[in-house]
Steps between C-alpha positions, in 0.01 A plus 500: 500500500268740680450507872168571663459824681354529838150620383490208244584249771233651721235471230600137430476424873156666519380297200620177669314584809185591311515172312540302827202682657286423196575126542512482883228727637580420855845648505561877596708737296674613819615138582629449143699826527709333758652246261781554245406542142658169392304309761172670385589405138557136614172498688314639198645235286379235738151646520484510126573126488259394787206666313572284197349149457627206696815340365694824466833468697664777680863460599622699789816695404823373637599645832151612610341371812167323468313781691563859572439672840525863582536606856478854645830661566 
């Protein structure tokens, strides 16, 4: 089993953010940077499903709230 190095994780995160921006043109990269990578990955999966034809079902992962909110510290 190999573990991802920090640069590899960073590249993956940047690719996720890039993919989100390609689908959702109204979102800023700066705002997306405030979320954890796992939440970004889940959002990208959701976006991928909503651009598909009607009838495709997305099931929210267990333990996740129906909406995310970020507040300034």
